[in-house]
MOPAC internal coordinates of N, CA, C and O (Angstrom, degrees):
PM7 1SCF
backbone

  N    0.0000 0     0.00 0     0.00 0    0    0    0
  C    1.3372 1     0.00 0     0.00 0    1    0    0
  C    1.5277 1   108.80 1     0.00 0    2    1    0
  O    1.2310 1   120.07 1   -33.59 1    3    2    1
  N    1.4017 1   117.47 1   146.41 1    3    2    1
  C    1.4276 1   126.20 1  -177.55 1    5    3    2
  C    1.6064 1   104.17 1  -127.93 1    6    5    3
  O    1.2310 1   117.81 1   -60.66 1    7    6    5
  N    1.2901 1   121.77 1   119.34 1    7    6    5
  C    1.2905 1   127.15 1   176.18 1    9    7    6
  C    1.5956 1   109.56 1   -97.14 1   10    9    7
  O    1.2310 1   120.23 1   -45.35 1   11   10    9
  N    1.3895 1   117.17 1   134.65 1   11   10    9
  C    1.4567 1   121.70 1  -176.16 1   13   11   10
  C    1.4178 1   109.52 1  -129.86 1   14   13   11
  O    1.2310 1   119.38 1   -51.21 1   15   14   13
  N    1.3128 1   118.79 1   128.79 1   15   14   13
  C    1.4420 1   124.59 1   177.58 1   17   15   14
  C    1.5195 1   109.41 1  -124.69 1   18   17   15
  O    1.2310 1   122.21 1   -56.63 1   19   18   17
  N    1.3896 1   113.37 1   123.37 1   19   18   17
  C    1.4542 1   120.19 1   177.26 1   21   19   18
  C    1.3779 1   111.12 1   -91.93 1   22   21   19
  O    1.2310 1   120.59 1   -26.97 1   23   22   21
  N    1.4438 1   116.47 1   153.03 1   23   22   21
  C    1.4368 1   120.70 1   172.04 1   25   23   22
  C    1.5079 1   109.66 1  -155.46 1   26   25   23
  O    1.2310 1   121.41 1    -5.76 1   27   26   25
  N    1.3151 1   114.91 1   174.24 1   27   26   25
  C    1.5185 1   117.58 1  -174.64 1   29   27   26
  C    1.4561 1   117.40 1    94.26 1   30   29   27
  O    1.2310 1   118.16 1   173.61 1   31   30   29
  N    1.2488 1   121.11 1    -6.39 1   31   30   29
  C    1.4856 1   113.30 1   179.52 1   33   31   30
  C    1.4370 1   113.30 1   -73.99 1   34   33   31
  O    1.2310 1   119.68 1    -4.43 1   35   34   33
  N    1.3655 1   118.21 1   175.57 1   35   34   33
  C    1.4392 1   119.19 1  -178.60 1   37   35   34
  C    1.6040 1   107.37 1   168.72 1   38   37   35
  O    1.2310 1   124.42 1    13.29 1   39   38   37
  N    1.3656 1   109.13 1  -166.71 1   39   38   37
  C    1.4400 1   120.23 1   173.19 1   41   39   38
  C    1.4671 1   116.17 1  -101.78 1   42   41   39
  O    1.2310 1   118.85 1   -52.51 1   43   42   41
  N    1.3074 1   119.79 1   127.49 1   43   42   41
  C    1.4306 1   118.55 1  -178.08 1   45   43   42
  C    1.5660 1   104.73 1  -144.62 1   46   45   43
  O    1.2310 1   122.15 1   -25.25 1   47   46   45
  N    1.4397 1   113.48 1   154.75 1   47   46   45
  C    1.3600 1   120.19 1  -176.96 1   49   47   46
  C    1.6059 1   104.32 1   -83.53 1   50   49   47
  O    1.2310 1   124.44 1   -24.37 1   51   50   49
  N    1.4071 1   109.08 1   155.63 1   51   50   49
  C    1.3969 1   114.55 1   178.26 1   53   51   50
  C    1.5369 1   112.98 1   -59.28 1   54   53   51
  O    1.2310 1   121.34 1   -40.94 1   55   54   53
  N    1.3651 1   115.04 1   139.06 1   55   54   53
  C    1.4234 1   120.22 1  -171.23 1   57   55   54
  C    1.5189 1   117.31 1    90.97 1   58   57   55
  O    1.2310 1   123.75 1   170.67 1   59   58   57
  N    1.3813 1   110.41 1    -9.33 1   59   58   57
  C    1.4521 1   111.65 1   176.97 1   61   59   58
  C    1.4715 1   115.74 1   -89.17 1   62   61   59
  O    1.2310 1   120.21 1    12.76 1   63   62   61
  N    1.3417 1   117.21 1  -167.24 1   63   62   61
  C    1.4016 1   125.54 1  -175.11 1   65   63   62
  C    1.4567 1   116.76 1  -129.74 1   66   65   63
  O    1.2310 1   119.38 1   -26.99 1   67   66   65
  N    1.3024 1   118.80 1   153.01 1   67   66   65
  C    1.4390 1   118.65 1   174.63 1   69   67   66
  C    1.6348 1   104.77 1  -145.69 1   70   69   67
  O    1.2310 1   119.68 1   -21.18 1   71   70   69
  N    1.3267 1   118.22 1   158.82 1   71   70   69
  C    1.4506 1   119.04 1   177.44 1   73   71   70
  C    1.4758 1   105.26 1  -124.65 1   74   73   71
  O    1.2310 1   116.60 1   -63.18 1   75   74   73
  N    1.2329 1   124.07 1   116.82 1   75   74   73
  C    1.4522 1   122.28 1   170.89 1   77   75   74
  C    1.4473 1   112.40 1   -91.69 1   78   77   75
  O    1.2310 1   120.06 1   -31.13 1   79   78   77
  N    1.3203 1   117.48 1   148.87 1   79   78   77
  C    1.4841 1   123.79 1   176.49 1   81   79   78
  C    1.4426 1   108.54 1  -128.43 1   82   81   79
  O    1.2310 1   121.35 1   -28.75 1   83   82   81
  N    1.3775 1   115.01 1   151.25 1   83   82   81
  C    1.5075 1   123.90 1   177.07 1   85   83   82
  C    1.5415 1   108.45 1  -130.03 1   86   85   83
  O    1.2310 1   118.75 1   -65.60 1   87   86   85
  N    1.2368 1   119.98 1   114.40 1   87   86   85
  C    1.3939 1   119.01 1   175.15 1   89   87   86
  C    1.5679 1   113.49 1   -95.81 1   90   89   87
  O    1.2310 1   120.18 1   -47.14 1   91   90   89
  N    1.2140 1   117.25 1   132.86 1   91   90   89
  C    1.4815 1   119.37 1  -176.25 1   93   91   90
  C    1.5314 1   109.47 1  -114.50 1   94   93   91
  O    1.2310 1   120.61 1   -31.41 1   95   94   93
  N    1.3414 1   116.44 1   148.59 1   95   94   93
  C    1.3733 1   126.76 1   174.84 1   97   95   94
  C    1.4392 1   112.76 1  -144.31 1   98   97   95
  O    1.2310 1   118.75 1   -21.61 1   99   98   97
  N    1.2243 1   119.99 1   158.39 1   99   98   97
  C    1.5015 1   123.20 1  -178.66 1  101   99   98
  C    1.4746 1   108.70 1   114.61 1  102  101   99
  O    1.2310 1   122.71 1    62.23 1  103  102  101
  N    1.3244 1   112.41 1  -117.77 1  103  102  101
  C    1.4885 1   114.21 1  -173.70 1  105  103  102
  C    1.6110 1   110.54 1   -79.32 1  106  105  103
  O    1.2310 1   122.38 1    -5.99 1  107  106  105
  N    1.3157 1   113.05 1   174.01 1  107  106  105
  C    1.5016 1   118.72 1  -177.70 1  109  107  106
  C    1.4974 1   112.34 1   -57.48 1  110  109  107
  O    1.2310 1   122.93 1   -65.85 1  111  110  109
  N    1.3575 1   111.99 1   114.15 1  111  110  109
  C    1.4373 1   119.72 1  -177.57 1  113  111  110
  C    1.4371 1   114.63 1   -55.68 1  114  113  111
  O    1.2310 1   119.46 1   137.56 1  115  114  113
  N    1.2895 1   118.64 1   -42.44 1  115  114  113
  C    1.4455 1   123.28 1  -178.01 1  117  115  114
  C    1.5491 1   113.39 1   -66.61 1  118  117  115
  O    1.2310 1   119.78 1   173.98 1  119  118  117
  N    1.2505 1   118.02 1    -6.02 1  119  118  117
  C    1.4458 1   121.69 1   173.05 1  121  119  118
  C    1.5194 1   111.64 1   -79.17 1  122  121  119
  O    1.2310 1   119.10 1   174.61 1  123  122  121
  N    1.2991 1   119.33 1    -5.39 1  123  122  121
  C    1.4572 1   120.39 1  -171.68 1  125  123  122
  C    1.5051 1   117.06 1  -124.34 1  126  125  123
  O    1.2310 1   116.48 1   -46.75 1  127  126  125
  N    1.2516 1   124.29 1   133.25 1  127  126  125
  C    1.4575 1   130.19 1   158.45 1  129  127  126
  C    1.4648 1   102.75 1   -62.25 1  130  129  127
  O    1.2310 1   122.47 1   -30.23 1  131  130  129
  N    1.2947 1   112.87 1   149.77 1  131  130  129
  C    1.4867 1   123.85 1   174.35 1  133  131  130
  C    1.4840 1   112.86 1  -125.05 1  134  133  131
  O    1.2310 1   123.28 1   -40.80 1  135  134  133
  N    1.3555 1   111.32 1   139.20 1  135  134  133
  C    1.3342 1   116.62 1  -179.67 1  137  135  134
  C    1.5256 1   111.54 1  -127.99 1  138  137  135
  O    1.2310 1   121.81 1   -18.09 1  139  138  137
  N    1.4021 1   114.15 1   161.91 1  139  138  137
  C    1.5310 1   121.45 1   173.04 1  141  139  138
  C    1.4824 1   106.14 1  -122.68 1  142  141  139
  O    1.2310 1   119.36 1   -45.63 1  143  142  141
  N    1.2726 1   118.83 1   134.37 1  143  142  141
  C    1.3426 1   128.12 1   172.88 1  145  143  142
  C    1.5497 1   114.10 1  -132.13 1  146  145  143
  O    1.2310 1   117.88 1   -25.08 1  147  146  145
  N    1.3901 1   121.65 1   154.92 1  147  146  145
  C    1.4202 1   121.98 1   173.54 1  149  147  146
  C    1.4682 1   111.33 1  -134.72 1  150  149  147
  O    1.2310 1   123.40 1   -19.90 1  151  150  149
  N    1.3464 1   111.09 1   160.10 1  151  150  149
  C    1.3879 1   120.71 1   179.37 1  153  151  150
  C    1.4563 1   110.03 1  -140.05 1  154  153  151
  O    1.2310 1   120.49 1   -59.97 1  155  154  153
  N    1.3703 1   116.68 1   120.03 1  155  154  153
  C    1.4746 1   121.92 1   178.75 1  157  155  154
  C    1.4996 1   106.32 1   -98.70 1  158  157  155
  O    1.2310 1   121.74 1   -22.85 1  159  158  157
  N    1.3457 1   114.28 1   157.15 1  159  158  157
  C    1.4886 1   120.71 1   177.65 1  161  159  158
  C    1.4124 1   115.39 1   -49.57 1  162  161  159
  O    1.2310 1   117.67 1   -54.26 1  163  162  161
  N    1.4201 1   122.03 1   125.74 1  163  162  161
  C    1.2880 1   121.60 1  -175.35 1  165  163  162
  C    1.4962 1   128.97 1    74.35 1  166  165  163
  O    1.2310 1   126.30 1  -174.04 1  167  166  165
  N    1.3496 1   105.49 1     5.96 1  167  166  165
  C    1.5304 1   118.06 1  -176.96 1  169  167  166
  C    1.5406 1   108.20 1  -127.12 1  170  169  167
  O    1.2310 1   125.54 1   -23.06 1  171  170  169
  N    1.3416 1   106.95 1   156.94 1  171  170  169
  C    1.5242 1   110.01 1   176.54 1  173  171  170
  C    1.4934 1   113.59 1   -78.62 1  174  173  171
  O    1.2310 1   122.66 1   -20.30 1  175  174  173
  N    1.3835 1   112.51 1   159.70 1  175  174  173
  C    1.5279 1   117.87 1   178.74 1  177  175  174
  C    1.4834 1   105.41 1   -63.79 1  178  177  175
  O    1.2310 1   121.76 1   -42.22 1  179  178  177
  N    1.3667 1   114.24 1   137.78 1  179  178  177
  C    1.4948 1   122.43 1   178.40 1  181  179  178
  C    1.4821 1   110.90 1  -128.65 1  182  181  179
  O    1.2310 1   122.25 1   -30.92 1  183  182  181
  N    1.3156 1   113.30 1   149.08 1  183  182  181
  C    1.4786 1   119.65 1   178.73 1  185  183  182
  C    1.5397 1   107.41 1   -77.20 1  186  185  183
  O    1.2310 1   123.93 1   -41.98 1  187  186  185
  N    1.3388 1   110.07 1   138.02 1  187  186  185
  C    1.4546 1   123.61 1   175.12 1  189  187  186
  C    1.5622 1   115.33 1  -108.41 1  190  189  187
  O    1.2310 1   120.51 1   126.14 1  191  190  189
  N    1.2771 1   116.64 1   -53.86 1  191  190  189
  C    1.4550 1   123.36 1  -178.68 1  193  191  190
  C    1.4637 1   115.94 1  -161.18 1  194  193  191
  O    1.2310 1   119.70 1   -24.77 1  195  194  193
  N    1.3447 1   118.19 1   155.23 1  195  194  193
  C    1.4506 1   119.74 1   179.88 1  197  195  194
  C    1.5066 1   106.77 1  -146.37 1  198  197  195
  O    1.2310 1   119.17 1   -23.00 1  199  198  197
  N    1.3484 1   119.19 1   157.00 1  199  198  197
  C    1.4234 1   126.79 1  -178.24 1  201  199  198
  C    1.5200 1   109.65 1  -138.59 1  202  201  199
  O    1.2310 1   118.87 1   -42.41 1  203  202  201
  N    1.2140 1   119.76 1   137.59 1  203  202  201
  C    1.5485 1   122.40 1   179.52 1  205  203  202
  C    1.4243 1   108.50 1   -67.44 1  206  205  203
  O    1.2310 1   119.78 1    -4.57 1  207  206  205
  N    1.3435 1   118.02 1   175.43 1  207  206  205
  C    1.5043 1   124.69 1  -173.92 1  209  207  206
  C    1.5748 1   110.79 1   -63.19 1  210  209  207
  O    1.2310 1   122.82 1   146.41 1  211  210  209
  N    1.3244 1   112.19 1   -33.59 1  211  210  209
  C    1.5577 1   111.37 1  -171.86 1  213  211  210
  C    1.6033 1   105.80 1  -106.76 1  214  213  211
  O    1.2310 1   118.92 1  -174.75 1  215  214  213
  N    1.3445 1   119.67 1     5.25 1  215  214  213
  C    1.5180 1   121.72 1   170.91 1  217  215  214
  C    1.5448 1   105.06 1    82.52 1  218  217  215
  O    1.2310 1   118.17 1  -170.25 1  219  218  217
  N    1.3062 1   121.09 1     9.75 1  219  218  217
  C    1.4780 1   119.05 1  -179.30 1  221  219  218
  C    1.4797 1   116.14 1   -83.94 1  222  221  219
  O    1.2310 1   121.78 1   164.22 1  223  222  221
  N    1.2496 1   114.20 1   -15.78 1  223  222  221
  C    1.4459 1   123.24 1  -178.88 1  225  223  222
  C    1.4974 1   117.28 1  -130.26 1  226  225  223
  O    1.2310 1   118.15 1   -46.29 1  227  226  225
  N    1.3481 1   121.14 1   133.71 1  227  226  225
  C    1.4847 1   116.93 1   179.95 1  229  227  226
  C    1.4801 1   104.07 1  -139.84 1  230  229  227
  O    1.2310 1   123.53 1   -22.13 1  231  230  229
  N    1.3784 1   110.83 1   157.87 1  231  230  229
  C    1.4778 1   124.32 1   173.19 1  233  231  230
  C    1.3754 1   113.91 1  -126.93 1  234  233  231
  O    1.2310 1   117.37 1   -23.21 1  235  234  233
  N    1.4136 1   122.62 1   156.79 1  235  234  233
  C    1.4526 1   119.24 1   175.43 1  237  235  234
  C    1.5336 1   110.91 1  -147.44 1  238  237  235
  O    1.2310 1   117.80 1   -24.84 1  239  238  237
  N    1.2579 1   121.80 1   155.16 1  239  238  237
  C    1.3386 1   117.02 1   177.68 1  241  239  238
  C    1.4773 1   108.89 1   -78.81 1  242  241  239
  O    1.2310 1   120.35 1   -15.53 1  243  242  241
  N    1.3659 1   116.95 1   164.47 1  243  242  241
  C    1.4729 1   114.00 1  -172.50 1  245  243  242
  C    1.4931 1   112.05 1   -71.77 1  246  245  243
  O    1.2310 1   120.42 1   155.09 1  247  246  245
  N    1.3812 1   116.79 1   -24.91 1  247  246  245
  C    1.4857 1   118.91 1   175.56 1  249  247  246
  C    1.4657 1   117.57 1   -63.55 1  250  249  247
  O    1.2310 1   119.01 1   159.03 1  251  250  249
  N    1.4226 1   119.49 1   -20.97 1  251  250  249
  C    1.4061 1   119.51 1   179.03 1  253  251  250
  C    1.5765 1   115.05 1  -116.42 1  254  253  251
  O    1.2310 1   122.37 1   170.61 1  255  254  253
  N    1.2518 1   113.06 1    -9.39 1  255  254  253
  C    1.4838 1   118.53 1  -178.56 1  257  255  254
  C    1.4784 1   108.69 1   -49.58 1  258  257  255
  O    1.2310 1   119.84 1   -50.17 1  259  258  257
  N    1.3617 1   117.90 1   129.83 1  259  258  257
  C    1.4243 1   127.21 1   177.73 1  261  259  258
  C    1.4337 1   113.24 1    86.69 1  262  261  259
  O    1.2310 1   120.08 1   173.35 1  263  262  261
  N    1.3602 1   117.45 1    -6.65 1  263  262  261
  C    1.5616 1   121.55 1   175.31 1  265  263  262
  C    1.4105 1   113.94 1  -112.68 1  266  265  263
  O    1.2310 1   120.22 1   145.26 1  267  266  265
  N    1.3612 1   117.19 1   -34.74 1  267  266  265
  C    1.5328 1   122.99 1  -174.73 1  269  267  266
  C    1.5745 1   106.07 1  -113.25 1  270  269  267
  O    1.2310 1   123.70 1   -36.16 1  271  270  269
  N    1.3604 1   110.50 1   143.84 1  271  270  269
  C    1.3935 1   120.90 1   173.96 1  273  271  270
  C    1.5320 1   116.21 1  -134.96 1  274  273  271
  O    1.2310 1   124.88 1   -56.35 1  275  274  273
  N    1.2942 1   108.24 1   123.65 1  275  274  273
  C    1.5158 1   117.08 1  -178.07 1  277  275  274
  C    1.5444 1   109.90 1   -90.74 1  278  277  275
  O    1.2310 1   120.22 1   -41.40 1  279  278  277
  N    1.4094 1   117.18 1   138.60 1  279  278  277
  C    1.4592 1   120.02 1   179.44 1  281  279  278
  C    1.4819 1   103.65 1  -146.33 1  282  281  279
  O    1.2310 1   122.83 1   -17.70 1  283  282  281
  N    1.4086 1   112.19 1   162.30 1  283  282  281
  C    1.5386 1   114.97 1   177.27 1  285  283  282
  C    1.5763 1   105.75 1  -145.95 1  286  285  283
  O    1.2310 1   124.69 1   -27.04 1  287  286  285
  N    1.3314 1   108.60 1   152.96 1  287  286  285
  C    1.5154 1   114.24 1   173.08 1  289  287  286
  C    1.5513 1   104.52 1  -128.83 1  290  289  287
  O    1.2310 1   121.60 1   -74.93 1  291  290  289
  N    1.3298 1   114.54 1   105.07 1  291  290  289
  C    1.4202 1   118.89 1  -172.17 1  293  291  290
  C    1.6475 1   110.40 1   -75.06 1  294  293  291
  O    1.2310 1   123.20 1   160.26 1  295  294  293
  N    1.3405 1   111.47 1   -19.74 1  295  294  293
  C    1.4935 1   113.54 1   171.57 1  297  295  294
  C    1.5158 1   113.91 1   -64.73 1  298  297  295
  O    1.2310 1   122.77 1   145.11 1  299  298  297
  N    1.3125 1   112.31 1   -34.89 1  299  298  297
  C    1.4772 1   119.15 1  -177.31 1  301  299  298
  C    1.5095 1   116.95 1   -99.19 1  302  301  299
  O    1.2310 1   123.16 1   177.02 1  303  302  301
  N    1.4901 1   111.55 1    -2.98 1  303  302  301
  C    1.4171 1   116.70 1  -178.45 1  305  303  302
  C    1.5733 1   115.35 1    59.33 1  306  305  303
  O    1.2310 1   125.51 1  -136.56 1  307  306  305
  N    1.2589 1   107.02 1    43.44 1  307  306  305
  C    1.5367 1   110.34 1  -177.67 1  309  307  306
  C    1.6417 1   109.90 1  -138.07 1  310  309  307
  O    1.2310 1   121.41 1   -29.33 1  311  310  309
  N    1.3396 1   114.91 1   150.67 1  311  310  309
  C    1.2594 1   123.33 1   175.01 1  313  311  310
  C    1.4976 1   111.96 1  -126.45 1  314  313  311
  O    1.2310 1   116.78 1   -37.44 1  315  314  313
  N    1.3034 1   123.73 1   142.56 1  315  314  313
  C    1.4483 1   125.70 1  -172.39 1  317  315  314
  C    1.5588 1   110.79 1  -128.53 1  318  317  315
  O    1.2310 1   122.66 1   -23.43 1  319  318  317
  N    1.2997 1   112.50 1   156.57 1  319  318  317
  C    1.4294 1   118.26 1   177.67 1  321  319  318
  C    1.5837 1   105.92 1  -135.27 1  322  321  319
  O    1.2310 1   120.55 1   -72.74 1  323  322  321
  N    1.2829 1   116.56 1   107.26 1  323  322  321
  C    1.4588 1   115.17 1  -177.68 1  325  323  322
  C    1.5022 1   102.10 1   -96.42 1  326  325  323
  O    1.2310 1   122.94 1   -48.94 1  327  326  325
  N    1.4877 1   111.97 1   131.06 1  327  326  325
  C    1.3084 1   116.30 1  -171.89 1  329  327  326
  C    1.6510 1   108.78 1  -124.77 1  330  329  327
  O    1.2310 1   121.11 1   -63.28 1  331  330  329
  N    1.3637 1   115.48 1   116.72 1  331  330  329
  C    1.3936 1   122.90 1  -175.35 1  333  331  330
  C    1.3977 1   113.72 1  -111.86 1  334  333  331
  O    1.2310 1   118.49 1   -18.98 1  335  334  333
  N    1.2812 1   120.48 1   161.02 1  335  334  333
  C    1.5044 1   126.81 1   177.86 1  337  335  334
  C    1.6094 1   111.18 1    46.15 1  338  337  335
  O    1.2310 1   126.37 1  -130.03 1  339  338  337
  N    1.4516 1   105.36 1    49.97 1  339  338  337
  C    1.4094 1   106.87 1   179.16 1  341  339  338
  C    1.5033 1   122.25 1   -61.43 1  342  341  339
  O    1.2310 1   118.00 1   -28.73 1  343  342  341
  N    1.2851 1   121.42 1   151.27 1  343  342  341
  C    1.4461 1   125.75 1   178.41 1  345  343  342
  C    1.4181 1   110.59 1  -126.30 1  346  345  343
  O    1.2310 1   120.51 1   -22.38 1  347  346  345
  N    1.3972 1   116.63 1   157.62 1  347  346  345
  C    1.4621 1   122.98 1   179.32 1  349  347  346
  C    1.4992 1   113.72 1   -45.66 1  350  349  347
  O    1.2310 1   123.05 1   138.33 1  351  350  349
  N    1.2648 1   111.76 1   -41.67 1  351  350  349
  C    1.5685 1   119.69 1  -174.58 1  353  351  350
  C    1.5376 1   108.70 1   -72.06 1  354  353  351
  O    1.2310 1   118.07 1   173.37 1  355  354  353
  N    1.2593 1   121.28 1    -6.63 1  355  354  353
  C    1.5259 1   120.83 1   170.88 1  357  355  354
  C    1.4609 1   111.38 1   -80.16 1  358  357  355
  O    1.2310 1   118.46 1   173.74 1  359  358  357
  N    1.4042 1   120.54 1    -6.26 1  359  358  357
  C    1.3039 1   124.48 1  -177.45 1  361  359  358
  C    1.6370 1   112.67 1   -62.25 1  362  361  359
  O    1.2310 1   120.58 1   -55.41 1  363  362  361
  N    1.3551 1   116.50 1   124.59 1  363  362  361
  C    1.4799 1   116.23 1  -172.37 1  365  363  362
  C    1.5722 1   105.73 1   176.23 1  366  365  363
  O    1.2310 1   122.75 1   -12.11 1  367  366  365
  N    1.2804 1   112.34 1   167.89 1  367  366  365
  C    1.4220 1   121.14 1   173.41 1  369  367  366
  C    1.6581 1   101.38 1   -89.69 1  370  369  367
  O    1.2310 1   123.42 1   -54.68 1  371  370  369
  N    1.3342 1   111.05 1   125.32 1  371  370  369
  C    1.4935 1   117.75 1   176.69 1  373  371  370
  C    1.4923 1   113.41 1   -99.42 1  374  373  371
  O    1.2310 1   122.24 1   -45.73 1  375  374  373
  N    1.2833 1   113.31 1   134.27 1  375  374  373
  C    1.5516 1   119.57 1   179.06 1  377  375  374
  C    1.5590 1   107.88 1  -119.82 1  378  377  375
  O    1.2310 1   123.74 1   -36.37 1  379  378  377
  N    1.3060 1   110.44 1   143.63 1  379  378  377
  C    1.4417 1   117.15 1   164.90 1  381  379  378
  C    1.5312 1   110.31 1  -101.81 1  382  381  379
  O    1.2310 1   120.86 1   -26.58 1  383  382  381
  N    1.3047 1   115.97 1   153.42 1  383  382  381
  C    1.4927 1   115.96 1  -177.49 1  385  383  382
  C    1.5385 1   107.20 1  -153.81 1  386  385  383
  O    1.2310 1   121.72 1   -24.55 1  387  386  385
  N    1.3603 1   114.32 1   155.45 1  387  386  385
  C    1.4475 1   123.24 1  -173.41 1  389  387  386
  C    1.4782 1   111.21 1  -119.76 1  390  389  387
  O    1.2310 1   121.82 1   -44.91 1  391  390  389
  N    1.2872 1   114.12 1   135.09 1  391  390  389
  C    1.5421 1   125.48 1  -177.70 1  393  391  390
  C    1.3456 1   107.72 1  -120.89 1  394  393  391
  O    1.2310 1   115.92 1   -50.89 1  395  394  393
  N    1.4355 1   125.35 1   129.11 1  395  394  393
  C    1.4524 1   122.11 1   175.11 1  397  395  394
  C    1.5761 1   108.21 1   -56.66 1  398  397  395
  O    1.2310 1   123.58 1   -49.32 1  399  398  397
  N    1.2762 1   110.74 1   130.68 1  399  398  397
  C    1.4802 1   115.76 1  -175.52 1  401  399  398
  C    1.5251 1   112.60 1   -72.12 1  402  401  399
  O    1.2310 1   123.11 1   -30.37 1  403  402  401
  N    1.3811 1   111.65 1   149.63 1  403  402  401
  C    1.4068 1   119.36 1  -171.80 1  405  403  402
  C    1.6584 1   108.23 1  -142.82 1  406  405  403
  O    1.2310 1   125.57 1  -127.12 1  407  406  405
  N    1.3060 1   106.90 1    52.88 1  407  406  405
  C    1.5247 1   110.66 1   179.34 1  409  407  406
  C    1.6035 1   107.24 1   107.40 1  410  409  407
  O    1.2310 1   125.66 1   -17.80 1  411  410  409
  N    1.2260 1   106.72 1   162.20 1  411  410  409
  C    1.5896 1   120.35 1  -173.66 1  413  411  410
  C    1.6232 1   105.63 1   -66.66 1  414  413  411
  O    1.2310 1   116.21 1   150.18 1  415  414  413
  N    1.2051 1   124.80 1   -29.82 1  415  414  413
  C    1.3409 1   125.51 1  -175.18 1  417  415  414
  C    1.6590 1   112.10 1  -101.40 1  418  417  415
  O    1.2310 1   121.16 1  -159.85 1  419  418  417
  N    1.2729 1   115.38 1    20.15 1  419  418  417
  C    1.3778 1   118.60 1   179.84 1  421  419  418
  C    1.5451 1   114.15 1   -96.14 1  422  421  419
  O    1.2310 1   117.86 1   -65.42 1  423  422  421
  N    1.2007 1   121.68 1   114.58 1  423  422  421
  C    1.4032 1   130.97 1  -173.55 1  425  423  422
  C    1.4770 1   112.06 1  -153.31 1  426  425  423
  O    1.2310 1   120.93 1  -111.71 1  427  426  425
  N    1.3711 1   115.82 1    68.29 1  427  426  425
  C    1.4008 1   121.96 1  -169.96 1  429  427  426
  C    1.5011 1   120.00 1   -59.90 1  430  429  427
  O    1.2310 1   117.78 1   -30.26 1  431  430  429
  N    1.3138 1   121.84 1   149.74 1  431  430  429
  C    1.3984 1   122.06 1   178.25 1  433  431  430
  C    1.5548 1   109.21 1  -111.90 1  434  433  431
  O    1.2310 1   119.74 1  -174.01 1  435  434  433
  N    1.2279 1   118.11 1     5.99 1  435  434  433
  C    1.4592 1   120.17 1   175.77 1  437  435  434
  C    1.4915 1   116.76 1   -98.55 1  438  437  435
  O    1.2310 1   119.60 1   -58.40 1  439  438  437
  N    1.3026 1   118.36 1   121.60 1  439  438  437
  C    1.4751 1   121.10 1  -173.32 1  441  439  438
  C    1.6153 1   109.50 1   -54.47 1  442  441  439
  O    1.2310 1   121.23 1   144.11 1  443  442  441
  N    1.2986 1   115.25 1   -35.89 1  443  442  441
  C    1.4265 1   116.53 1   177.85 1  445  443  442
  C    1.5482 1   117.70 1   -60.33 1  446  445  443
  O    1.2310 1   121.35 1   159.50 1  447  446  445
  N    1.3031 1   115.01 1   -20.50 1  447  446  445
  C    1.4852 1   113.10 1   176.43 1  449  447  446
  C    1.5090 1   113.90 1   -77.02 1  450  449  447
  O    1.2310 1   120.03 1   172.55 1  451  450  449
  N    1.3387 1   117.54 1    -7.45 1  451  450  449
  C    1.4320 1   122.09 1  -171.29 1  453  451  450
  C    1.4798 1   110.22 1   -98.47 1  454  453  451
  O    1.2310 1   117.51 1   -60.04 1  455  454  453
  N    1.3176 1   122.35 1   119.96 1  455  454  453
  C    1.4812 1   124.68 1  -178.47 1  457  455  454
  C    1.5777 1   113.38 1   -83.01 1  458  457  455
  O    1.2310 1   121.05 1   142.76 1  459  458  457
  N    1.3020 1   115.59 1   -37.24 1  459  458  457
  C    1.4164 1   122.55 1  -173.12 1  461  459  458
  C    1.5164 1   111.56 1  -114.71 1  462  461  459
  O    1.2310 1   119.81 1   -39.80 1  463  462  461
  N    1.3570 1   117.96 1   140.20 1  463  462  461
  C    1.3804 1   126.81 1  -176.67 1  465  463  462
  C    1.5104 1   111.76 1  -131.55 1  466  465  463
  O    1.2310 1   120.88 1   -35.31 1  467  466  465
  N    1.2495 1   115.91 1   144.69 1  467  466  465
  C    1.4499 1   115.27 1   164.11 1  469  467  466
  C    1.4979 1   117.99 1   -90.25 1  470  469  467
  O    1.2310 1   117.91 1     1.27 1  471  470  469
  N    1.4065 1   121.59 1  -178.73 1  471  470  469
  C    1.4198 1   123.40 1  -173.72 1  473  471  470
  C    1.4817 1   118.46 1   -79.45 1  474  473  471
  O    1.2310 1   122.76 1   166.21 1  475  474  473
  N    1.3210 1   112.32 1   -13.79 1  475  474  473
  C    1.4200 1   120.86 1   179.46 1  477  475  474
  C    1.5008 1   114.33 1    97.33 1  478  477  475
  O    1.2310 1   120.89 1   -23.42 1  479  478  477
  N    1.3948 1   115.91 1   156.58 1  479  478  477
  C    1.4157 1   117.77 1   172.36 1  481  479  478
  C    1.5770 1   108.36 1  -138.78 1  482  481  479
  O    1.2310 1   119.68 1   -43.67 1  483  482  481
  N    1.3041 1   118.22 1   136.33 1  483  482  481
  C    1.4911 1   122.08 1  -177.92 1  485  483  482
  C    1.4291 1   111.89 1   -74.50 1  486  485  483
  O    1.2310 1   122.72 1   -47.23 1  487  486  485
  N    1.3490 1   112.40 1   132.77 1  487  486  485
  C    1.5268 1   119.13 1   171.47 1  489  487  486
  C    1.4992 1   105.70 1  -124.21 1  490  489  487
  O    1.2310 1   120.82 1   -55.39 1  491  490  489
  N    1.3250 1   116.04 1   124.61 1  491  490  489
  C    1.4875 1   119.80 1  -177.60 1  493  491  490
  C    1.6155 1   105.02 1  -126.86 1  494  493  491
  O    1.2310 1   122.67 1   -53.90 1  495  494  493
  N    1.3803 1   112.49 1   126.10 1  495  494  493
  C    1.4199 1   120.79 1  -173.88 1  497  495  494
  C    1.6033 1   102.47 1  -112.86 1  498  497  495
  O    1.2310 1   119.17 1   -62.73 1  499  498  497
  N    1.3405 1   119.19 1   117.27 1  499  498  497
  C    1.4498 1   118.49 1  -178.31 1  501  499  498
  C    1.5868 1   106.16 1   -96.56 1  502  501  499
  O    1.2310 1   121.85 1   -28.13 1  503  502  501
  N    1.2611 1   114.06 1   151.87 1  503  502  501
  C    1.4868 1   117.41 1  -179.58 1  505  503  502
  C    1.5004 1   113.56 1   -95.16 1  506  505  503
  O    1.2310 1   120.10 1   180.00 1  507  506  505

């Protein structure tokens, strides 16, 4: 089992920044690729970003590419999402998730590939 706890959400004005963190415990953190997803009210959960087990590879959705950056610290068992130039449409509950790693270039964008999920943290961007 892997336990994931997100933090760092909050209310920010459009154009502002937030940094989300996800702390992992349980199994060896470096055995997992990590992903960030979000779900807005009335919408399906969508992929935001993912990072390979060693942090060497990352992937982003088109809607956040160039604004969001995923990183991880395997020594501290944490993964982060730096969110800049936030827009009202970024408002959602953000979840981190863990997927059993499958190589240095594995950073899946499908929710079904992730076995473990955090409880989510609310991000609200006001216009």
